C-alpha positions in Angstrom: -17.3 -15.3 0.8 -13.8 -16.7 1.0 -12.9 -20.3 0.5 -9.4 -22.0 1.0 -8.5 -24.8 -1.0 -5.7 -26.8 0.7 -3.7 -28.7 -1.6 -0.3 -30.4 -1.9 2.0 -28.9 -4.9 1.2 -27.4 -8.0 3.9 -29.6 -9.8 1.3 -32.6 -9.3 -0.5 -32.9 -12.7 -3.8 -34.0 -10.7 -3.6 -31.3 -8.4 -3.4 -28.7 -11.4 -6.7 -30.3 -12.9 -8.4 -29.8 -9.6 -7.3 -26.3 -9.3 -8.5 -25.3 -13.0 -11.9 -26.8 -11.8 -11.8 -24.9 -8.7 -10.9 -21.8 -10.2 -13.8 -22.0 -12.7 -16.3 -22.6 -9.7 -14.9 -19.5 -7.8 -15.7 -17.2 -10.9 -18.9 -18.9 -11.6 -20.2 -18.6 -8.3 -18.7 -15.0 -7.4 -16.5 -16.3 -4.3 -12.9 -15.5 -3.5 -10.8 -18.5 -3.7 -7.2 -18.9 -2.0 -5.2 -22.0 -3.2 -2.8 -23.1 -0.3 -0.1 -25.5 -1.9 1.4 -26.6 1.5 3.0 -29.7 0.1 3.1 -33.1 2.1 2.7 -33.7 5.8 6.0 -35.1 6.9 6.8 -37.6 9.9 8.8 -36.1 12.7 11.7 -38.5 12.2 11.7 -38.1 8.2 15.0 -36.0 7.5 16.0 -35.2 4.1 19.5 -34.4 4.0 19.0 -32.9 0.5 15.8 -31.0 1.9 16.1 -30.5 5.5 13.5 -27.8 5.9 10.8 -29.3 3.5 8.0 -29.5 6.6 8.3 -25.6 6.5 6.0 -25.4 3.6 2.9 -27.1 5.8 2.9 -23.9 7.5 0.4 -22.8 5.0 -2.0 -25.4 6.6 -1.5 -23.3 9.7 -2.6 -20.1 7.7 -5.6 -22.0 6.3 -7.1 -22.3 9.8 -6.1 -18.6 10.7 -7.0 -16.5 7.7 -10.9 -16.1 8.4 -11.9 -18.4 5.5 -15.8 -19.2 5.5 -15.0 -22.8 4.5 -12.3 -24.8 3.5 -11.7 -27.9 1.0 -8.7 -30.1 2.1 -7.2 -32.5 -0.2 -6.2 -34.8 2.6 -5.5 -38.0 0.4 -2.6 -36.2 -1.2 -1.2 -33.9 1.4 -1.1 -37.0 3.7 0.0 -39.5 1.1 3.4 -40.2 3.2 1.8 -40.3 6.8 -0.2 -42.4 8.9 -4.0 -41.8 9.6 -3.4 -40.4 12.9 -1.0 -37.6 11.4 -3.8 -36.7 8.8 -6.5 -36.6 11.5 -4.3 -34.5 13.7 -4.0 -31.9 10.9 -8.0 -32.0 10.3 -8.7 -31.6 13.7 -6.8 -28.0 13.3 -9.8 -26.9 11.1 -12.8 -27.8 13.3 -13.6 -24.1 14.1 -14.4 -23.8 10.3 -16.9 -25.6 8.0 -14.5 -27.7 5.8 -14.7 -30.8 3.5 -12.3 -33.2 2.6 -11.8 -33.5 -1.1 -12.1 -37.3 -1.1 -13.5 -39.6 1.4 -12.1 -39.7 4.9 -13.7 -41.6 7.7 -15.3 -39.4 10.2 -15.3 -36.2 8.0 -17.6 -34.8 5.7 -16.4 -35.2 1.9 -17.3 -33.4 -1.2 -19.5 -35.3 -3.4 -17.5 -37.6 -5.4 -17.5 -37.3 -9.2 -17.7 -40.5 -11.1 -16.7 -39.5 -14.7 -14.1 -40.6 -17.6 -14.2 -37.0 -18.7 -12.4 -34.1 -17.0 -13.0 -36.0 -13.8 -10.7 -34.1 -11.7 -11.8 -30.7 -13.0 -15.1 -31.5 -12.4 -14.0 -32.6 -8.9 -12.4 -29.4 -8.1 -15.6 -27.4 -9.2 -17.8 -29.6 -7.3 -15.9 -29.3 -4.1 -16.1 -25.5 -4.3 -19.8 -25.5 -4.8 -20.1 -28.0 -2.1 -18.0 -25.9 0.4 -20.1 -22.7 -0.3 -23.3 -24.7 0.3 -22.0 -26.3 3.2 -21.0 -23.0 5.0 -24.4 -21.3 4.3 -26.8 -24.4 4.9 -24.7 -27.2 6.3 -25.5 -29.1 3.2 -23.7 -30.1 0.2 -24.7 -28.5 -3.1 -27.2 -30.1 -5.4 -25.7 -28.5 -8.5 -23.9 -30.3 -11.2 -20.4 -29.2 -12.4 -20.1 -28.6 -16.2 -18.6 -31.1 -18.6 -16.3 -28.6 -20.3 -13.4 -26.8 -18.9 -12.1 -24.2 -21.4 -8.4 -23.5 -19.7 -5.8 -22.4 -22.1 -2.3 -23.4 -20.4 0.5 -21.1 -20.6 3.9 -21.9 -22.3 7.0 -22.8 -20.1 9.0 -20.3 -22.2 6.6 -17.3 -21.4 6.6 -18.3 -17.8 10.5 -18.5 -17.8 10.8 -15.0 -19.5 8.5 -13.5 -16.5 10.9 -15.2 -13.7 13.8 -13.9 -15.6 12.5 -10.3 -16.1 12.0 -10.1 -12.3 15.2 -11.5 -11.4 17.0 -9.1 -13.7 15.3 -5.9 -12.6 15.4 -6.7 -9.1 18.8 -8.2 -8.1 21.0 -6.2 -10.6 21.0 -3.0 -8.4 21.0 -1.7 -4.8 18.0 -0.3 -3.1 17.3 2.0 -0.3 15.7 0.3 2.9 12.2 -1.4 1.8 12.5 0.0 -1.5 13.2 -3.4 -2.9 9.6 -4.5 -2.0 8.1 -1.5 -3.5 10.0 -2.5 -6.7 8.8 -5.9 -6.6 5.2 -4.6 -6.7 5.8 -2.3 -9.5 7.5 -5.0 -11.4 4.5 -7.3 -11.1 2.0 -4.5 -12.0 4.0 -3.7 -15.2 3.9 -7.6 -16.0 0.2 -7.6 -15.7 -0.5 -9.1 -12.2 -3.0 -6.8 -11.1 -3.4 -8.4 -7.4 -0.1 -9.1 -5.3 1.0 -8.8 -1.9 4.1 -9.7 0.2 3.5 -9.9 3.9 6.4 -10.1 6.4 6.8 -10.3 10.3 9.0 -8.0 12.1 11.1 -10.9 13.2 11.9 -14.2 12.0 9.6 -16.9 13.8 11.4 -20.4 14.5 9.5 -23.3 13.7 10.6 -26.9 14.2 9.2 -30.4 14.8 10.0 -30.2 18.4 9.1 -26.2 18.8 6.1 -25.6 16.4 5.8 -21.9 15.5 3.6 -19.6 17.3 1.3 -17.9 15.0 2.1 -14.0 15.1 -0.7 -11.9 16.1 0.5 -9.0 13.5 2.2 -9.0 10.3 3.6 -6.0 7.9 2.4 -5.3 4.3 5.8 -4.7 2.6 4.2 -4.3 -0.7 0.7 -4.6 -2.2 -1.0 -4.3 -5.4 -4.8 -4.3 -5.4 -6.8 -4.1 -8.6 -4.0 -2.6 -10.6 -3.3 0.0 -7.9 -0.1 0.3 -5.6 -1.6 0.6 -2.2 1.5 0.3 -0.2 4.6 2.5 -1.0 7.4 0.5 0.9 6.5 1.9 4.2 5.6 0.1 7.3 1.8 -1.1 7.5 0.9 -3.4 10.2 -2.2 -5.5 10.2 -3.8 -8.4 12.1 -2.1 -11.7 10.3 -5.6 -13.0 10.4 -6.9 -10.3 8.2 -4.4 -10.4 5.4 -7.0 -11.4 2.9 -9.1 -8.0 3.7 -6.1 -6.3 1.8 -7.6 -7.6 -1.1 -11.4 -7.4 -0.1 -12.3 -4.6 -3.1 -14.9 -5.1 -5.9 -14.9 -8.4 -7.4 -14.0 -11.5 -5.7 -10.7 -13.4 -6.9 -8.8 -16.3 -7.0 -5.4 -16.4 -5.4 -2.5 -18.6 -4.8 -0.6 -18.3 -1.5 3.1 -19.2 -0.6 4.9 -19.1 2.7 8.4 -17.3 2.7 11.0 -19.0 5.2 14.7 -19.4 5.5 16.0 -22.6 7.3 14.0 -23.0 10.6 12.6 -19.6 10.5 9.2 -18.6 9.1 9.4 -15.0 7.7 6.0 -14.4 5.9 3.5 -14.9 3.2 3.4 -14.0 -0.5 -0.1 -13.9 -2.3 -0.8 -13.6 -6.1 -3.5 -13.8 -8.2 -4.3 -17.0 -10.0 -3.3 -17.3 -13.9 -2.4 -19.9 -16.3 1.4 -19.5 -15.7 0.8 -20.6 -12.2 0.4 -23.8 -13.3 3.5 -24.2 -15.3 6.0 -26.6 -13.2 8.3 -24.6 -10.8 6.8 -21.1 -11.9 5.1 -20.4 -8.6 7.8 -22.0 -6.7 10.2 -19.3 -8.4 8.2 -16.3 -7.4 8.1 -17.4 -3.9 11.9 -18.0 -4.1 12.3 -14.5 -5.5 10.3 -13.0 -2.7 12.3 -14.8 -0.3 15.6 -13.9 -1.7 14.2 -10.1 -1.9 13.4 -10.2 1.8 16.8 -11.8 2.7 18.6 -9.3 0.5 16.7 -6.3 2.4 17.3 -7.6 5.7 20.9 -7.9 5.0 21.3 -4.7 3.6 19.6 -3.2 6.6 22.0 -5.1 8.8 25.0 -4.1 6.8 23.9 -0.3 7.2 23.6 -0.8 10.7 27.0 -2.5 11.1 28.8 -0.1 9.0 27.3 2.9 11.0 28.5 1.3 14.3 31.9 0.8 12.8 32.0 4.4 11.8 31.2 5.6 15.2 33.6 3.2 16.8 36.2 4.5 14.1 35.4 8.0 15.3 35.8 7.1 18.8 39.2 5.5 18.3 40.3 8.6 16.0 40.1 10.7 19.2 42.2 8.5 21.1 46.0 8.3 19.9 46.8 5.8 22.5 44.4 3.4 21.4 45.3 3.9 17.8 48.8 3.0 18.3 47.6 -0.7 18.8 45.8 -0.7 15.2 47.6 -0.9 11.9 48.5 2.0 9.9 46.0 1.8 6.9 42.7 3.6 6.9 39.8 1.3 6.7 38.0 3.5 4.3 40.5 5.1 1.8 43.2 2.4 1.8 45.6 5.3 2.5 47.4 6.1 5.9 45.3 6.4 9.1 46.2 8.6 11.8 48.7 6.1 13.2 50.2 5.3 10.1 50.5 9.0 9.3 52.1 10.1 12.3 54.6 7.2 12.1 55.6 7.7 8.8 55.7 11.6 9.0 58.1 11.3 12.0 60.3 9.1 10.1 60.1 11.3 7.0 60.8 14.7 9.0 63.9 13.1 10.8 65.4 11.7 7.6 64.8 14.9 5.4 64.2 18.2 7.4 67.6 19.8 7.6 69.2 23.3 7.4 68.2 25.1 4.2 64.9 23.1 3.9 61.2 23.7 4.3 58.5 21.8 5.5 55.0 22.4 3.8 52.1 21.2 6.2 48.5 21.0 5.0 45.4 20.3 7.2 42.4 19.7 5.4 38.8 19.3 6.9 35.5 17.8 5.3 33.0 20.8 6.6 29.8 19.2 5.2 30.4 15.5 6.0 28.3 15.4 9.0 25.3 16.7 7.0 26.0 14.3 4.3 25.8 11.4 6.9 22.8 12.6 8.5 20.6 13.3 5.4 21.8 10.6 3.0 23.4 8.0 5.2 26.8 6.9 6.2 27.3 5.1 2.9 26.8 8.2 1.0 29.3 9.9 3.4 32.0 7.1 2.8 31.7 7.8 -0.9 32.1 11.5 -0.4 35.4 10.6 1.7 36.7 8.6 -0.7 36.0 11.1 -3.5 38.0 13.7 -1.4 40.8 11.1 -0.7 41.3 10.8 -4.2 41.5 14.5 -5.0 44.0 14.9 -2.0 46.3 12.1 -3.0 46.5 13.6 -6.6 47.4 17.3 -5.0 49.5 15.9 -2.3 51.2 12.8 -4.4 54.8 14.1 -3.2 53.9 14.2 0.3 53.2 12.0 3.3 49.5 12.2 3.5 46.9 10.6 5.6 43.1 10.5 7.2 43.8 11.4 10.9 40.2 11.7 11.9 36.9 11.0 10.3 36.6 14.4 8.3 40.3 15.5 8.7 43.4 15.0 6.5 46.8 16.0 7.0 50.0 16.2 4.7 53.7 17.1 5.1 56.3 17.6 2.5 59.7 18.6 2.7 61.3 21.0 -0.1 64.5 22.7 -0.9 62.9 25.9 -2.1 60.3 28.4 -0.7 56.9 28.9 -2.4 55.5 25.2 -2.5 52.6 26.0 0.0 51.5 28.8 -2.5 51.4 26.3 -5.2 49.7 23.7 -3.4 46.9 26.5 -2.0 46.3 27.4 -5.8 45.8 23.7 -6.9 43.5 23.1 -3.9 41.5 26.3 -4.8 41.1 24.6 -8.3 40.4 21.2 -7.0 38.0 22.4 -4.4 35.8 24.5 -7.0 35.8 21.1 -9.3 34.7 19.3 -6.3 31.9 21.6 -5.5 30.6 21.5 -9.4 30.3 17.9 -9.2 28.3 18.0 -5.8 24.8 17.5 -7.3 22.6 16.4 -4.4 24.5 18.0 -1.7 27.5 20.5 -1.0 30.7 18.8 -0.7 33.6 21.1 -0.1 36.8 21.4 1.9 38.4 23.9 4.3 42.1 23.8 4.4 45.1 25.7 5.6 48.6 25.2 4.1 51.8 26.6 5.9 55.3 26.7 5.1 58.3 26.3 8.0 61.8 27.1 7.4 64.2 24.7 9.3 64.6 24.9 13.2 66.4 22.5 15.2 63.5 22.2 17.9 60.8 22.4 15.4 58.4 19.6 15.7 55.8 17.8 13.9 53.3 18.6 16.3 54.2 22.2 16.6 53.8 22.6 12.8 50.4 20.7 12.7 49.1 22.9 15.8 50.0 26.0 14.2 48.3 24.7 10.7 45.5 23.7 12.6 45.0 27.1 14.1 45.0 28.7 10.4 42.3 26.3 9.6 40.1 27.6 12.3 40.3 31.1 10.7 39.3 29.9 7.4 35.7 29.9 6.6 35.1 28.0 3.3 38.3 28.3 1.5 37.0 27.7 -2.2 
């Protein structure tokens, strides 16, 4: 059996005590309990400049009506403390398809038995409410049992709770993850910290939720990460389930007690986080911090995915532009990736360099270099890794051709030109390239990154143009098969 406990916030000391009692009742009676701290109902005209989206937390009340609970207990008195009776009744009408009780008396609705006691009254009330909900769901009547008089609950220290939050943040956000791997890491960190049951569930798209346009509860949701009974059951891959069946993920072996928090950004709902209940949950702001970490994680993962898409689109545009000199003539001379000269910059500078320095008695050394493996690197490891490979090659070529005019003239092609007064420079550059290419190949662990190149030397001729020299060098390159 699954019971939902709809409450305001875990920072409320009275709510904490109710949760302690409800937790004990769920364990004593062998039922699954899910605490849903949706904060407080908000009037439509209640705009808080410091917290304009505080109403988003109440989306948990929508989950309460959708997650196939067998019964609900609703703390309507605290949830509705800031609104009129009609607003409270409007919320309670959402639960008419589920057996539900109000925690305290509410006219027109069945409420849990009131506990009159000077000793642990709220703990006993929480315990009684769960017993009543179980009985009400089964028989339509409230329970005849009496709650215990003593509740042994050892509170967790603020320091220990803060240390857990710090560990999670440090281990998650000080590195970059592959697509969706961040969620996988979140699950494993929780498992290492002793959390045996935990899950993060996100929609395919963000769902707008405002006062004027309340959100429509999506039919399906993705399990981004889940740990059940100490075992990781989702490995960062996309697993879709019906949103109403989220709790079925944890339906294994003994019943459990959970706390759920909804994940949102601004006007948009993103999904839900569920974690098992333990004493740290009742430390002020601890659970809110966990939900914030999940929210930040989902945001980081989304932005990294979008960044990769944008980078790939820009790379494709760069490749298209590189095929059209007339378009590139309108673009600056710096290569966006390497920081050196791009095609336009190279030709502009090379023409001036040739005009000023190529004269009788001089020699022009022209080099053409191609990264033969760049496409494979991009296809297998992604464009970000391809960009790193391009930058590494660029640094090598800047060293080899440090006295030359050098640039990246296409995505995987580079060119250089140097004017010298004596023959033989081309051969020296070939030897240097051979040595650098061997070192580059030796450093390539995950993939082969090597260069094909041709270096030609031209004596001065009055009508010899840069394009003719490059064309001849390019022809030489076509005959080269893996020069290293």
